[in-house]
DRENLUM-636492 format. One record per residue (C-alpha): residue in one letter; x, y, z. Coordinates in steps of 0.001 Angstrom, whole numbers, plus 500000, padded with zeros to 6 digits. Layout:
REM residues N
aXYZ;...
END
This chain:
REM residues 520
m596939090424101960;s594685091655104507;s595684095016103020;l594904093928100215;l591797092309101246;n591114095659102881;r590893097435099959;k588801095277097927;m586369095589100283;i586560099675100725;f586441099746097132;n583464097279096506;i581917099471098896;n582842102879097346;n581593101175093660;r577999100583094627;v578322104136097083;a579121105188093546;v576691104092091656;s574198104908093978;l574912108332094034;l575456108302090125;a571422106672089617;l570285109303092253;l571862112022090471;l571208110955086450;c567089110675087944;f567083114366087608;g568136114490084557;c564220113415083076;t562415116679085157;k562426119767083740;k562877121414087213;l567042121007086627;d569768121662083715;a572292119772086419;p571362116966088687;g570437117580091901;f571527115716095245;e568743114098097438;t568845115391100874;s566923112375102648;p569940109582102213;e572250111948103452;n570723113090106500;h573092110624108428;h575751109975106434;w578168112406107758;e578614110961111025;s581937109294111001;i585664108312108807;t584077105635106815;d581982108196105397;t584116110328104297;k585934107427102973;s583061105983101092;g581784109633099843;l585653110437098345;m585703107158097033;g582540107886095613;l583464111125093829;y586402109055092043;g583936106894090675;l581640109323089432;m584478111093087902;r585652107781085805;t581955107423084843;a581537110692083375;m585009110108081479;v584249106357079888;s580539106063080002;n579967106238075813;y583960105987075435;a583671109464075922;h586851110596076652;w588059109059073232;a585374110386071218;y585909113963072491;g589679113500072178;d591050110927069985;f587651110015067754;r586906113453066483;l588452114621063150;g591487112101064329;e593537109206062965;f590682106803063834;q588229105719061294;s585536103500061493;y584915100075060391;s581326099767060541;r579391102146063004;m577376105159061320;d577280106994065088;l581396106600065615;e581921107897062060;s579360110417062539;i581903111579065342;m584982111051063592;n583834113451060694;n582290116010063341;d579078115216062147;l577831115432065727;k573869116309065422;r573279113095063397;p570406111100065300;f572267108652067052;s571423107910070797;m575475107871071646;l575776111302070016;e573198112771072341;d574285111126075390;l577876112441074746;s576287115744074277;n574713116087077668;w576469117300080457;r574509115210083126;r577074112777084210;f579631115524084965;y577467117707086942;a576625114607088610;a580233114562090012;i580786118382090519;n577433117937092710;a578712115031094543;a582243117271094886;n579975120009096353;l578106117685098729;f581525116844100185;i583312119748100251;e580098121605102417;r579373118247104464;a582628116780105507;p583579119021107794;e580559117998109819;v582484114503110844;l585641116652112094;e583446117498115121;k582002113610115280;d584721111527115106;v587967111788117036;r589766109523114274;y588922112206111600;t591515114430111501;r591982118387110626;d595097116597108087;y592396113983106765;l589847117110106593;e592353118891104557;m593417116227102077;d589615115472101639;l589108118678100974;a591719119219098987;q591148115953096768;a587307117065096398;r587984120623095058;a590509119052092719;i588524116953091048;r585413119199090564;a588473121623089218;f589847118991086561;l586175118607085458;y585273122201085219;f588416122196083034;y587346118861080950;m583944120463080424;a585183123764079449;r586988122360076324;i583922120090075511;w581142122755075112;n582844126505075811;n580323128092078181;i578673126292080710;p577496126855084144;l579418127174086768;i577709125511089895;t579583125726093620;q576811124917095765;s575064121815096131;y571289121373095146;d568953118701096634;n565581117735095870;s562987119747097658;n563308123115096180;e563521124062092624;f566632124604090692;p567153127959089774;q567561128277085792;i571537128664085881;g572383130647082872;p576436129878081774;s579847130895082640;t582247132217079712;q584687129570079368;a587407132140080628;q585440132852083835;v585230128871084181;m588883127906083613;d589890130587085529;f588172129410088769;a589290125887087673;y592926127088088074;t592509129337091040;e591383126241093188;l594182124071091208;v596619126825093104;a594717127172096334;v594861123264097009;s598109122092095836;e599231123354099576;f597300120621100665;l597319117827098018;p600754115647098952;f603337113917096475;q602076110408097696;y599308109072100244;g600076107087103293;v603863107143103502;a605093104850105924;p605359105386108802;q601582107169108375;n598150105896107187;y595808106912104898;y592318105299105962;e594072102518107333;e596283102395103795;q599962102964102853;s601039104281099742;p600954101250096876;v597157100946097818;w596365104724097016;m599488105279094273;k597551105253090375;v594118106252092483;l593934109501093904;f594898112894093445;n598550114608094539;k600215117683093941;l601778116604090715;t598024116099089313;a597158119598090514;y600323121321088772;a599624118820085810;v595943119965085205;l597633123782086025;a599786123408083531;h596935122535080148;i595332124837081518;s597496127349080883;a598168126281077749;w594826126464076494;q594142129688077495;g597820130589075614;k599449131356078979;y602805129455078133;v605121131565080550;d602654129490083170;v603119126546081220;d606666126705081030;a606368127142085177;f604099124070085910;t605901121905083566;s609852122793084851;h608492121858088144;i606513118767087433;l609837117478085420;n612483118014088557;e613588114966088818;t613372115493092544;n609801116503092527;f608396113634090219;g610484111287092591;k608541112071095272;s605674110918093005;n607125107687092419;l606559108708088615;k609179107077086197;y609608107497082739;n608424104876080515;a611469104494078491;a610726101024077036;v608346100795075009;t607197097023075839;s606540095867079443;n606857091996080904;s606555090652084342;s610198091089084991;g609429094386085767;t610360096336083053;i609038099926083370;g606748100073079779;l604654102060077477;s602475099028076156;g602169095973077356;p600378093584080526;d602721095495082976;g602765098358080965;i601378101864082494;f597703100987081365;s598086098150083617;t597299098194087495;t600263095717088042;y602438099090086135;g604894099676089331;a604849103061089213;g602779105603090073;q601357108505087353;l600196112217087059;l596693112042086218;n595344107961086230;i591714106946086120;s592065103345087666;a589636100361086862;s591770097240088388;y590519094195088044;a591839092545091945;f589007095083093009;l586205094712090430;e586504097498088431;g587009095686085135;s584639096307082472;r583563095545079003;e582657098932078287;g584359102181079186;h587699100912077750;i589144101696074302;e589787098049073589;e586105097159073374;l586378099074070041;t590225098698068740;l590299094557069254;a589607091824067059;a591222087980066342;p593407087153067997;f593175088996070974;i589287088633071321;n587056086292069367;r585777089210066491;i586878089320062761;n587287093311062401;p588075095682065449;q585299098489065220;i587936101139064905;f591214101101063256;v593419103793062269;p594112103129058369;k597411101929057027;d598481105250055203;v597835106978058011;i600500105036060240;t603012105229057630;e602437109050057077;l603077109015060830;f605921106267061762;t608520107161059279;d611385106530061006;p611817102305060391;n613712102163063606;d610389103440065709;t609878100774068649;r606408101788068926;f605996100824065116;g608904100659062303;s608893099603059004;n611982098159057115;a610810098276053136;s613978096379052091;t612829093267054706;g609020094245055028;e609380093781058287;y607635095569061092;t608113096371064820;e604259096021065774;v603865097398069004;y601374099818068458;f599315098047065676;k599243094501064924;n598262092397061538;f599138095563059694;t599344093627056355;t595697093020056729;s593281096017055355;t592283096917058982;p595428096772061576;i594498096590065480;f595601099314067377;a596922096792069942;k598729099808072016;i595820099775074985;n595308096317075603;i594505094678078912;n591886091691078684;k591963088788080331;d590580086401078069;k589776086329074414;n586843084173075432;f584828086678077638;a586109090239077178;e586424092337080398;y588959094903079842;g591034096523083317;s593034099108081099;n593607102626083195;l592387105907081818;v596321107635082141;f595088111363081460;t598619112480081526;r601811110985082048;l605356112463082277;e606384111815078283;e602817114008077637;i604426116822079850;k607880117128078541;l605683117100074646;l604189120001076113;r606827121896077874;a608393121686074366;e605355123330072920;a605825126246075547;l609392126694074865;y608347126861071083;v605925129255071722;l608236131263074579;g611254131675071749;r613154129374072994;i614202126870070316;p616622124956070928;e615359123784074705;s611902122875072989;i614214120524070313;q616177119248073454;m612081118075074933;l611023116638071874;n614617114790071001;d614168113436074890;i610776111685073529;k612734110486070246;v615855109210071705;m613164106797074352;r611913105583070949;k615297104994069213;v613835107757066791;s616605109737064874;g616402113207066597;y615536116747065700;t618208119462064100;i617759122751064430;t619145122671060698;m615544121201059850;l613778124358060625;e612721125478057345;s612663121521055786;k610429120345058651;p608528123069060805;l609420122148064107;l606412122956065858;r604613120596063336;e606729118083064307;i606542118097068337;l602397117903066910;n603482114665065554;e605277113391068280;r602422113903069919;k599921112125067581;r602704109373067757;e603055109249071358;l599677109741073123;m597940107893070271;g594862106278072078;e595257108780074910;g592873111369074127;w594433113954073003;s594680114529069573;f591625116882069352;y592346119106071597;d595920119482070253;q594939120379066902;v592888123410068276;r596064124530070652;f598591124137067920;n596023125640065507;r595988128614068146;i599526128967067848;e600165129032063686;t597431127401061233;l598969124433060493;d595618123294059042;p593368126151057109;a590394123946057618;f590664122917061032;k591391127039061633;e588159127744059868;l586294125256062070;m587682127064064922;d586800130470064032;k583734129528063415;g582875127646066821;g582609124110065124;i585382122629067692;y582447122646070543;w580144119781071046;p576602120637070491;i574650120770073344;s571639118058074372;k568566118824073493;t567669117852077036;v570108120318078671;l568389122776076139;s564896122052076958;n565077121726081112;n566715125087081388;a565927128357079066;k568714130100080013;i571173127887078055;q571344128241074692;q573033125853072041;n576690126591070378;e576321129073067677;y578140126938065348;w575213123871065823;k572042125839065858;
END
């Protein structure tokens, strides 16, 4: 109990640190000095003195990263809503995103077009990398091992965010030094997407050596806590490999994807990080590991680690109304609202989920019965997407779902994609069928290659398995680079329309940044 109270105190402190850092960093977005947020030096003059400072600084990085990814539902807007399966019930700003009409005069679109939150987190990471070594000389409790693990996390967060941003905006400024408000921020032009991705790749390879599989494995502590406290919170070794696999896939380097995914899916390796497959779909308090449900992978009570998880625990006062997909997808009987703000249309559901035995969603035409795990109220005009549903009280909506960026099942399907590209068709089919078996779906056979193309089936399985997890749009990009599965989408890619417009604020603050060509 004392350990949990200690972590609660740590996170309360660090949440305040993150909020203070974010407020400080974002205030610079209003000045013409900056095209990315700067960092005041005065509050930091006496910050890098002790192990307490490194702990609060590191936790602040995670807080800033989460804020960047969830503000205005960014992760889902970029990855799920845009030209995806969801439809808006009544919100025109969300409808604009879903139709790729991204320059309409909505504040949400302008905010999502502005990369300031991401550079706030990156600049804080740069500062941490520069200043944390000072503590090694000032506090004997701060050991070389601590410093190496902390710097590795800061560099990994920075690399991940650069990968994340380059997928959204294409060419972006590559900033690897912190800046303060005492000097003019230089007018920095963009680096190419390839340069940014190569930087992120190189950084992750370098730091993977110093990232452990788990932190604070008994009898060792990490910041006075053992592994259960840090599980699903911090970047670990397999986190780095998972992001490396996705950088490689985005760049079409599928030999590297093969290598990284093979390493992750080695049972010995993922066992070291306490990762488990979510073989069941629903979960309950008996401890069943599940994809959905109150104790499933999106909850903090889930009893295993994740490859890359952004935590939002009620226990540590991280739950909130906004910044969770549930605020958009849920309605009665889950919360006191008649209709959800977004939903997946019935025809889309039935077109995707064709196997009546699918435990995620199945429909039996002869009996009229439905397996409603992903969706509730299917017989109504607006089915409720309930796959992610972590809410304390329907009368007072406060959501506590984790943002799961990637998990073992996602990596297995990414590996199926890589093996297909590499011509290893039987192995690709096996990876695909491993997921189908988990969900009680009939397997794919090599005799189906002509009638049901394998690449499209892998894409459809990713749509089914990963719905609501931020992959739909990026999957369409990667798969249409391999083969033209959707001519209209491929034409959008060729014109550069897959990238977001850059906000007016960013353009006005830096003359070296130009609007993405498609949006001029």
